[in-house]
KOLVO-758533 format. One record per residue (C-alpha): residue in three letters; y, x, z. Coordinates in steps of 0.25 Angstrom, whole numbers, plus 5000, padded with zeros to 4 digits. Each point is the difference from the previous one (the first is absolute). Layout:
// residues N
PT, ALA, Y, X, Z $
...
// end
This chain:
// residues 479
PT, MET, 5295, 5463, 5698 $
PT, GLY, 5008, 4989, 4993 $
PT, ASN, 5013, 5005, 5006 $
PT, ASN, 4998, 5014, 4996 $
PT, ARG, 4997, 4996, 4986 $
PT, THR, 5013, 4992, 5000 $
PT, VAL, 5008, 5012, 5005 $
PT, SER, 4994, 5009, 4990 $
PT, LYS, 5003, 4991, 4989 $
PT, THR, 5015, 4998, 5005 $
PT, ILE, 5002, 5015, 5001 $
PT, GLY, 4994, 5002, 4986 $
PT, PHE, 5009, 4989, 4994 $
PT, THR, 5012, 5006, 5007 $
PT, VAL, 4998, 5014, 4994 $
PT, LEU, 4998, 4994, 4986 $
PT, PHE, 5012, 4990, 5002 $
PT, ILE, 5009, 5011, 5004 $
PT, GLY, 4995, 5008, 4988 $
PT, CYS, 5003, 4989, 4990 $
PT, LEU, 5014, 4997, 5006 $
PT, THR, 5003, 5015, 4998 $
PT, VAL, 4996, 4999, 4986 $
PT, LEU, 5008, 4988, 4998 $
PT, TYR, 5012, 5007, 5006 $
PT, VAL, 4998, 5012, 4991 $
PT, THR, 4999, 4991, 4988 $
PT, THR, 5013, 4993, 5004 $
PT, MET, 5007, 5013, 5002 $
PT, TYR, 4997, 5005, 4986 $
PT, LYS, 5001, 4987, 4994 $
PT, LEU, 4986, 4999, 4995 $
PT, THR, 5000, 4985, 4999 $
PT, TRP, 4988, 4999, 4992 $
PT, ILE, 4991, 5005, 5011 $
PT, LEU, 5006, 4989, 5010 $
PT, PRO, 4992, 4988, 4996 $
PT, ILE, 4987, 5009, 5001 $
PT, VAL, 5003, 5005, 5014 $
PT, SER, 5005, 4986, 5005 $
PT, ILE, 4987, 4994, 4995 $
PT, TRP, 4992, 5011, 5006 $
PT, ILE, 5007, 4998, 5013 $
PT, SER, 4998, 4985, 5000 $
PT, ILE, 4985, 5002, 4997 $
PT, GLN, 4998, 5010, 5011 $
PT, LEU, 5008, 4991, 5010 $
PT, GLY, 4991, 4988, 4996 $
PT, VAL, 4987, 5008, 5001 $
PT, TYR, 5004, 5005, 5014 $
PT, LEU, 5005, 4986, 5005 $
PT, LYS, 4987, 4993, 4994 $
PT, SER, 4992, 5009, 5009 $
PT, VAL, 5007, 4995, 5013 $
PT, MET, 5003, 4985, 4996 $
PT, THR, 4996, 4989, 4990 $
PT, LEU, 5007, 4998, 4987 $
PT, ASP, 5006, 4987, 5005 $
PT, GLN, 5005, 5006, 5013 $
PT, LEU, 5006, 5012, 4991 $
PT, PHE, 5007, 4990, 4991 $
PT, ARG, 5006, 4993, 5011 $
PT, LYS, 5005, 5013, 5007 $
PT, VAL, 5006, 5004, 4986 $
PT, MET, 5007, 4987, 4999 $
PT, TYR, 5007, 5001, 5013 $
PT, ALA, 5004, 5014, 4996 $
PT, LEU, 5005, 4995, 4987 $
PT, LEU, 5008, 4989, 5007 $
PT, LEU, 5007, 5010, 5008 $
PT, SER, 5002, 5010, 4988 $
PT, THR, 5007, 4989, 4992 $
PT, PHE, 5012, 5001, 5009 $
PT, LEU, 5002, 5015, 4998 $
PT, ASN, 5003, 4998, 4985 $
PT, GLN, 5000, 5014, 4993 $
PT, SER, 5004, 5008, 5012 $
PT, VAL, 4986, 5005, 5002 $
PT, ILE, 4992, 5009, 4990 $
PT, SER, 5008, 4996, 4988 $
PT, VAL, 4996, 5008, 4988 $
PT, ASN, 5004, 4998, 4985 $
PT, VAL, 4988, 4999, 4991 $
PT, GLY, 5005, 4999, 4986 $
PT, ALA, 5007, 4987, 4998 $
PT, PHE, 4995, 4995, 5014 $
PT, SER, 5001, 5003, 5014 $
PT, LEU, 4989, 5002, 5010 $
PT, PHE, 5002, 4997, 5015 $
PT, LEU, 4993, 4996, 5012 $
PT, TYR, 5001, 4985, 4997 $
PT, ARG, 4994, 5001, 4987 $
PT, ILE, 4989, 5009, 5004 $
PT, LEU, 4995, 4991, 5011 $
PT, LEU, 5001, 4988, 4991 $
PT, LEU, 4991, 5006, 4990 $
PT, LEU, 4990, 5004, 5011 $
PT, ALA, 5001, 4985, 5006 $
PT, ILE, 4997, 4994, 4986 $
PT, ILE, 4988, 5009, 4998 $
PT, LEU, 4995, 4997, 5014 $
PT, TYR, 5002, 4985, 4998 $
PT, VAL, 4993, 5000, 4987 $
PT, CYS, 4988, 5008, 5005 $
PT, THR, 4999, 4992, 5012 $
PT, ALA, 5001, 4987, 4993 $
PT, LEU, 4990, 5004, 4989 $
PT, TYR, 4990, 5005, 5010 $
PT, ASP, 5001, 4987, 5008 $
PT, LYS, 5001, 4991, 4988 $
PT, ARG, 5012, 4993, 5005 $
PT, LEU, 5011, 5002, 4989 $
PT, VAL, 4999, 4986, 4995 $
PT, VAL, 4998, 4995, 5015 $
PT, ASP, 5013, 5007, 5005 $
PT, PHE, 5008, 4995, 4988 $
PT, THR, 4996, 4985, 5003 $
PT, ARG, 4999, 5001, 5015 $
PT, SER, 5015, 5004, 5001 $
PT, GLY, 5004, 4986, 4996 $
PT, LEU, 5011, 5006, 4991 $
PT, SER, 4992, 5001, 4987 $
PT, PHE, 5011, 4993, 4991 $
PT, ILE, 5010, 5011, 5006 $
PT, TRP, 4991, 5011, 4996 $
PT, LEU, 4998, 4994, 4986 $
PT, PHE, 5015, 5000, 4999 $
PT, PHE, 5002, 5014, 5004 $
PT, GLY, 4989, 5004, 4990 $
PT, GLY, 5007, 4992, 4989 $
PT, TRP, 5013, 5007, 5004 $
PT, ILE, 4993, 5014, 4998 $
PT, LEU, 4993, 4995, 4987 $
PT, TYR, 5014, 4995, 4994 $
PT, GLY, 5006, 5013, 5004 $
PT, MET, 4990, 5007, 4992 $
PT, ILE, 5002, 4991, 4988 $
PT, SER, 5015, 5002, 5001 $
PT, VAL, 4998, 5015, 4997 $
PT, LEU, 4998, 4995, 4986 $
PT, TRP, 5015, 4997, 4998 $
PT, SER, 5005, 5010, 5010 $
PT, ILE, 5010, 5010, 4994 $
PT, SER, 4997, 5010, 5011 $
PT, ILE, 4985, 5001, 5002 $
PT, ILE, 5001, 5011, 5011 $
PT, ALA, 5009, 4991, 5008 $
PT, SER, 4990, 4989, 4999 $
PT, ILE, 4989, 5008, 5005 $
PT, LYS, 5007, 5005, 5012 $
PT, TYR, 5005, 4986, 5003 $
PT, LEU, 4986, 4994, 4999 $
PT, SER, 4994, 5011, 5008 $
PT, LEU, 5010, 4995, 5012 $
PT, LEU, 4996, 4986, 4997 $
PT, MET, 4985, 5003, 5001 $
PT, MET, 5001, 5008, 5012 $
PT, GLY, 5009, 4989, 5007 $
PT, ILE, 4990, 4989, 4997 $
PT, ALA, 4988, 5009, 5004 $
PT, PHE, 5006, 5002, 5013 $
PT, VAL, 5003, 4985, 5002 $
PT, TYR, 4985, 4997, 4996 $
PT, LEU, 4994, 5011, 5009 $
PT, ALA, 5009, 4995, 5012 $
PT, SER, 4994, 4986, 4999 $
PT, MET, 4986, 5006, 5000 $
PT, THR, 5003, 5008, 5012 $
PT, PHE, 5009, 4991, 5009 $
PT, LYS, 4991, 4988, 5002 $
PT, THR, 5003, 4995, 5014 $
PT, ARG, 5012, 4997, 5009 $
PT, GLN, 4997, 5013, 5008 $
PT, GLN, 5000, 5008, 4988 $
PT, LEU, 5013, 4994, 4995 $
PT, LYS, 5006, 5003, 5013 $
PT, PHE, 4996, 5015, 4998 $
PT, PHE, 5007, 4999, 4986 $
PT, LEU, 5013, 4995, 5006 $
PT, ALA, 4999, 5010, 5011 $
PT, GLY, 4999, 5011, 4989 $
PT, TRP, 5012, 4995, 4993 $
PT, LEU, 5008, 4999, 5013 $
PT, GLY, 4996, 5014, 5005 $
PT, MET, 5004, 5006, 4987 $
PT, THR, 5013, 4993, 5000 $
PT, VAL, 5003, 5006, 5014 $
PT, LEU, 4998, 5014, 4993 $
PT, LEU, 5009, 4996, 4988 $
PT, VAL, 5011, 4994, 5009 $
PT, GLY, 5000, 5013, 5007 $
PT, ILE, 5002, 5008, 4987 $
PT, GLY, 5011, 4990, 4996 $
PT, PHE, 5008, 5002, 5012 $
PT, VAL, 4999, 5015, 4998 $
PT, ASN, 5005, 4998, 4986 $
PT, TYR, 5012, 4993, 5005 $
PT, PHE, 5004, 5008, 5012 $
PT, PHE, 4997, 5014, 4995 $
PT, SER, 5002, 4998, 4985 $
PT, ILE, 4986, 5005, 4997 $
PT, GLN, 4992, 4995, 4988 $
PT, LEU, 4986, 5003, 4997 $
PT, PRO, 4997, 5006, 4986 $
PT, SER, 4993, 4987, 4996 $
PT, SER, 5014, 4993, 5001 $
PT, GLY, 5009, 4998, 4988 $
PT, LEU, 5011, 5004, 5009 $
PT, TYR, 4994, 5014, 5003 $
PT, GLY, 5011, 5010, 4997 $
PT, ALA, 5010, 4989, 4997 $
PT, SER, 5015, 5000, 5005 $
PT, VAL, 5002, 5000, 5015 $
PT, HIS, 5005, 4986, 5001 $
PT, LYS, 4987, 4995, 4994 $
PT, LEU, 4991, 5007, 5009 $
PT, THR, 5002, 4991, 5011 $
PT, TYR, 4993, 4988, 4993 $
PT, PRO, 4986, 4997, 5006 $
PT, THR, 4989, 5002, 4990 $
PT, ALA, 4989, 5006, 5009 $
PT, VAL, 4989, 5003, 4990 $
PT, PHE, 5005, 4991, 4989 $
PT, PHE, 5008, 5004, 4987 $
PT, ASN, 5012, 4992, 5004 $
PT, GLN, 5006, 4991, 5011 $
PT, ASN, 4998, 4987, 4992 $
PT, ASP, 4985, 5003, 5000 $
PT, PHE, 5000, 5003, 5015 $
PT, ALA, 5008, 4987, 5002 $
PT, VAL, 4990, 4991, 4994 $
PT, TYR, 4989, 5006, 5009 $
PT, LEU, 5009, 4999, 5012 $
PT, GLY, 5002, 4985, 4997 $
PT, ILE, 4985, 4997, 5000 $
PT, SER, 4998, 5009, 5012 $
PT, PHE, 5011, 4993, 5008 $
PT, PHE, 4993, 4987, 4999 $
PT, PHE, 4987, 5006, 5003 $
PT, PHE, 5005, 5006, 5013 $
PT, LEU, 5007, 4986, 5003 $
PT, ALA, 4987, 4992, 4998 $
PT, VAL, 4993, 5010, 5010 $
PT, ALA, 5011, 4999, 5010 $
PT, LYS, 5000, 4985, 5000 $
PT, ASN, 4985, 4998, 5001 $
PT, ALA, 4995, 5012, 5008 $
PT, LYS, 4994, 4996, 5014 $
PT, LYS, 5004, 5013, 5007 $
PT, THR, 5015, 5002, 5005 $
PT, MET, 5000, 5015, 4997 $
PT, LEU, 4995, 4997, 4985 $
PT, LYS, 5010, 4989, 4999 $
PT, GLY, 5012, 5008, 5004 $
PT, SER, 4996, 5013, 4993 $
PT, THR, 4998, 4993, 4986 $
PT, PHE, 5013, 4992, 5002 $
PT, LEU, 5007, 5013, 5003 $
PT, LEU, 4994, 5006, 4987 $
PT, SER, 5004, 4988, 4992 $
PT, VAL, 5015, 5002, 5004 $
PT, MET, 4999, 5015, 4997 $
PT, VAL, 4994, 4996, 4986 $
PT, LEU, 5011, 4990, 4998 $
PT, ILE, 5011, 5011, 5003 $
PT, LEU, 4993, 5010, 4991 $
PT, LEU, 5000, 4989, 4989 $
PT, TYR, 5015, 4997, 5002 $
PT, LEU, 5002, 5015, 4998 $
PT, THR, 4993, 5000, 4987 $
PT, GLU, 5012, 4991, 4995 $
PT, SER, 4990, 4992, 4991 $
PT, ARG, 5006, 4987, 4998 $
PT, ALA, 4987, 4994, 4995 $
PT, ALA, 4993, 5004, 5012 $
PT, MET, 5010, 4994, 5009 $
PT, LEU, 4999, 4987, 4992 $
PT, ALA, 4985, 5001, 5002 $
PT, VAL, 5001, 5001, 5015 $
PT, ILE, 5010, 4987, 5000 $
PT, GLY, 4990, 4993, 4990 $
PT, GLY, 4988, 5004, 5008 $
PT, GLY, 5007, 4996, 5013 $
PT, LEU, 5003, 4986, 4995 $
PT, VAL, 4986, 4998, 4996 $
PT, TYR, 4995, 5005, 5014 $
PT, LEU, 5009, 4990, 5007 $
PT, PHE, 4994, 4989, 4991 $
PT, LEU, 4986, 5004, 5005 $
PT, LEU, 5004, 5000, 5014 $
PT, ILE, 5008, 4987, 5002 $
PT, PRO, 4993, 4987, 5004 $
PT, LYS, 4994, 4992, 4988 $
PT, ARG, 5011, 4989, 5002 $
PT, TRP, 5011, 5010, 4998 $
PT, LYS, 4994, 5006, 4987 $
PT, LYS, 5004, 4989, 4991 $
PT, LEU, 5014, 5000, 5006 $
PT, MET, 5001, 5015, 4997 $
PT, LEU, 4996, 4998, 4986 $
PT, LEU, 5009, 4989, 4997 $
PT, THR, 5012, 5007, 5007 $
PT, LEU, 4997, 5013, 4991 $
PT, PHE, 4999, 4991, 4988 $
PT, GLY, 5013, 4993, 5003 $
PT, LEU, 5007, 5013, 5002 $
PT, PHE, 4995, 5005, 4987 $
PT, VAL, 5005, 4988, 4993 $
PT, LEU, 5013, 5000, 5007 $
PT, GLY, 5002, 5015, 4997 $
PT, SER, 4996, 4998, 4985 $
PT, LEU, 5010, 4989, 4999 $
PT, LEU, 5011, 5008, 5006 $
PT, PHE, 4998, 5014, 4995 $
PT, ALA, 4992, 4998, 4987 $
PT, ASN, 5012, 5002, 4991 $
PT, ARG, 5005, 5012, 5007 $
PT, GLY, 4986, 5006, 5000 $
PT, ILE, 4998, 4998, 4985 $
PT, ALA, 5013, 5006, 4998 $
PT, LYS, 4996, 5012, 5008 $
PT, VAL, 4987, 5002, 4993 $
PT, HIS, 5008, 4999, 4986 $
PT, LEU, 5010, 5010, 5006 $
PT, LEU, 4989, 5010, 5004 $
PT, MET, 4993, 4999, 4987 $
PT, ASP, 5012, 5002, 4992 $
PT, SER, 5003, 5012, 5009 $
PT, ALA, 4986, 5006, 4998 $
PT, GLY, 5002, 4999, 4985 $
PT, GLU, 5013, 5008, 5000 $
PT, TYR, 4993, 5013, 5003 $
PT, GLY, 4995, 5010, 4990 $
PT, PHE, 4986, 5005, 4999 $
PT, ASP, 5003, 5014, 5006 $
PT, GLU, 5009, 4994, 5012 $
PT, VAL, 4995, 4999, 5014 $
PT, LEU, 5001, 4985, 5004 $
PT, PRO, 5001, 4994, 5014 $
PT, SER, 4987, 4997, 5006 $
PT, ASN, 5002, 4984, 4999 $
PT, LEU, 5004, 5001, 4986 $
PT, ALA, 4989, 5010, 4996 $
PT, ARG, 4990, 4990, 5006 $
PT, ILE, 5006, 4989, 4992 $
PT, ASN, 4998, 5007, 4987 $
PT, LEU, 4986, 5005, 5004 $
PT, LEU, 4996, 4985, 5001 $
PT, ARG, 5007, 4996, 4988 $
PT, ASN, 4992, 5011, 4992 $
PT, THR, 4987, 4996, 5006 $
PT, PHE, 5003, 4985, 4996 $
PT, TYR, 5002, 5004, 4986 $
PT, TYR, 4988, 5009, 4999 $
PT, LEU, 4992, 4988, 5005 $
PT, LEU, 5006, 4991, 4989 $
PT, ASP, 4997, 5011, 4990 $
PT, SER, 4986, 5000, 5004 $
PT, TYR, 4999, 4984, 5000 $
PT, GLY, 4997, 5000, 5015 $
PT, PHE, 4988, 5010, 4999 $
PT, GLY, 5007, 5012, 5006 $
PT, ILE, 5003, 5013, 4993 $
PT, GLY, 4988, 5007, 5005 $
PT, ALA, 4995, 5006, 5014 $
PT, GLY, 5010, 5010, 5005 $
PT, ASN, 5009, 5000, 4988 $
PT, ILE, 5013, 4995, 5006 $
PT, PRO, 5006, 5013, 5004 $
PT, TYR, 4997, 5005, 4985 $
PT, TYR, 5007, 4988, 4995 $
PT, LEU, 5012, 5001, 5009 $
PT, GLU, 5002, 5015, 4996 $
PT, HIS, 4998, 4998, 4985 $
PT, GLU, 5001, 4985, 4996 $
PT, SER, 5011, 4995, 5010 $
PT, TYR, 5008, 4988, 4996 $
PT, PHE, 5010, 5002, 5012 $
PT, PRO, 5005, 5013, 5007 $
PT, THR, 4993, 5003, 5013 $
PT, GLY, 5006, 5013, 5004 $
PT, ASN, 4988, 5008, 4997 $
PT, VAL, 4991, 4992, 5010 $
PT, TYR, 4987, 4997, 4993 $
PT, GLN, 4993, 4992, 5011 $
PT, VAL, 5002, 4985, 5000 $
PT, HIS, 5002, 4999, 5016 $
PT, ASN, 4994, 4986, 5001 $
PT, TRP, 4985, 4998, 5002 $
PT, PHE, 4999, 4986, 4993 $
PT, ALA, 5007, 5006, 4988 $
PT, GLU, 4992, 5012, 5000 $
PT, ILE, 4987, 4992, 4999 $
PT, ALA, 5006, 4990, 4990 $
PT, GLY, 5005, 5011, 4991 $
PT, ASN, 4988, 5009, 5000 $
PT, PHE, 4989, 4989, 5000 $
PT, GLY, 5006, 4987, 4996 $
PT, LEU, 5003, 4986, 5006 $
PT, VAL, 4985, 4997, 5002 $
PT, ILE, 4997, 5011, 5009 $
PT, LEU, 5013, 4998, 5008 $
PT, LEU, 4997, 4985, 5002 $
PT, GLY, 4986, 5004, 5004 $
PT, TYR, 5005, 5010, 5010 $
PT, LEU, 5010, 4990, 5006 $
PT, PHE, 4989, 4989, 5001 $
PT, VAL, 4991, 5010, 5008 $
PT, TRP, 5011, 5002, 5010 $
PT, ILE, 5004, 4985, 5001 $
PT, TYR, 4985, 4996, 5001 $
PT, THR, 4998, 5010, 5011 $
PT, PHE, 5013, 4996, 5008 $
PT, ILE, 4996, 4985, 4999 $
PT, ARG, 4986, 5003, 5005 $
PT, PHE, 5005, 5008, 5012 $
PT, TYR, 5010, 4989, 5004 $
PT, ARG, 4989, 4989, 5000 $
PT, ILE, 4991, 5009, 5008 $
PT, TYR, 5012, 5003, 5009 $
PT, GLN, 5003, 4986, 5003 $
PT, ARG, 4986, 4998, 5007 $
PT, SER, 4999, 5013, 5006 $
PT, ASN, 5001, 5002, 5015 $
PT, SER, 4995, 5015, 5003 $
PT, ARG, 5011, 5010, 5002 $
PT, THR, 4992, 5010, 4991 $
PT, ASP, 5000, 4989, 4989 $
PT, LYS, 5015, 4998, 5001 $
PT, MET, 5003, 5015, 5001 $
PT, LEU, 4993, 5003, 4987 $
PT, LEU, 5005, 4987, 4992 $
PT, GLU, 5014, 5002, 5004 $
PT, ALA, 5000, 5015, 4997 $
PT, SER, 4994, 4996, 4986 $
PT, MET, 5009, 4988, 4997 $
PT, ILE, 5013, 5006, 5004 $
PT, GLY, 4997, 5014, 4994 $
PT, MET, 4997, 4993, 4987 $
PT, VAL, 5014, 4993, 5000 $
PT, SER, 5007, 5014, 5004 $
PT, PHE, 4993, 5007, 4989 $
PT, LEU, 5002, 4990, 4989 $
PT, ILE, 5015, 5000, 5003 $
PT, SER, 5002, 5015, 5002 $
PT, SER, 4991, 5003, 4988 $
PT, ILE, 5013, 4999, 4991 $
PT, SER, 5005, 5013, 5006 $
PT, PRO, 4990, 5012, 4997 $
PT, SER, 5001, 5006, 4986 $
PT, SER, 4985, 4997, 4998 $
PT, VAL, 4990, 4994, 5009 $
PT, MET, 4988, 5004, 4993 $
PT, ASN, 4999, 5014, 5006 $
PT, LEU, 5004, 4995, 5014 $
PT, TYR, 4986, 5001, 5007 $
PT, PHE, 5004, 4992, 5012 $
PT, HIS, 5002, 4988, 4991 $
PT, TRP, 4985, 5001, 4996 $
PT, VAL, 4996, 5002, 5015 $
PT, PHE, 5008, 4988, 5004 $
PT, LEU, 4993, 4992, 4989 $
PT, GLY, 4987, 5005, 5005 $
PT, PHE, 5004, 4995, 5014 $
PT, ILE, 5004, 4986, 4996 $
PT, LEU, 4988, 4998, 4991 $
PT, SER, 4990, 5006, 5010 $
PT, THR, 5006, 4990, 5010 $
PT, LEU, 4999, 4989, 4990 $
PT, SER, 4985, 5003, 4998 $
PT, VAL, 4997, 5001, 5015 $
PT, TYR, 5006, 4986, 5002 $
PT, LYS, 4994, 4994, 4988 $
PT, ASN, 4986, 5005, 5005 $
PT, ARG, 5000, 4996, 5015 $
PT, LYS, 5004, 4989, 5009 $
PT, LEU, 5012, 5003, 5009 $
PT, GLU, 4997, 5004, 5014 $
PT, SER, 5009, 4994, 5011 $
// end
């Protein structure tokens, strides 16, 4: 009897859902954007009512979170609809649904405060809350209010995902599912990347879609450009490597190692210098983790000695080179196209001046593009994104937020390293190595994308490492 009732509900919901999708399609075709939010909310309510009848709210929340995790890797390539100044696509729909489900479940079980404190990351959540609050306050001195609202919406969605991830992935087994989801989607994206390269085909979501023939071979997958994809590939390379090193089964070892090589080849094809530098930097840190303890000090001393020697031998030449580049960057007019390296120098110089003008408080959330377009001190060749994640944070939100963000990353890395030193389990080593080396890769390569705020995988990665930190702060390591 129960099965018949479930079948009837499923059929009824399917008919209703297809009807709603038909209405959604018609409204999109005839650009009736004012109806879209109503239809989307109605679909979400009907979906929630149906699923509530076949599972608990908590089970539903977790399934939505897994779907949300996978959808983040698709960017805006699925169900992308413009609604006024904003875009509505699968990731945002699922995120909204996940937030509603979590709040309802936590309120019903009276565990909102318990979840907040039990994670062991209360001070990190307070920092993120302070970041959002400061961003809202910064609207008071922002020139472009619309830009601030858009930027803050990206920040709030990213932090919401990070928090929900830590509330979802609470065991090592769940973290392995998280990692498996990332790697599974990477296989798909790598396949698309090789199609980009060999067949000169780009998806409509790519900034290279419709570009000249020689640009169509750059791998972009579902990302806007090859630099964004390269940052993602750099993290994924070390994820595959960590699994290949620590997996028990030979088949899994071999397949993940082969995939890591494919990722590295694709990363090279993006021609992203920052991403390649990130692989080198991450590789050195990985080597440091793996060598015996007695060799670690020797390696550090050797690297420090090489750094000092290089500084003594090449400091004057390096300084002269920097001066030459800065002088060259200043020789261009505001309407001229600059070489990439000179444009980046002027982008950083402009952002530094904005930071000085704002006395270190930042010019307001999301306002850097507006300032670069209308209040530029140096020519940027009509490029209006700063192309450096640290400068992006400092310029928009000020030095305090930048230092807080860096503190979160440094604190997390140090805690991981201390746990790693006393861990023996293959699973522990895999998760911790993936987290630590992925962090190194991201921090180095984040100087490449035009903007990191709208790179959803960045928030997914942050969700992974903070979920991992929460798990290991709240349980004893198993050997």
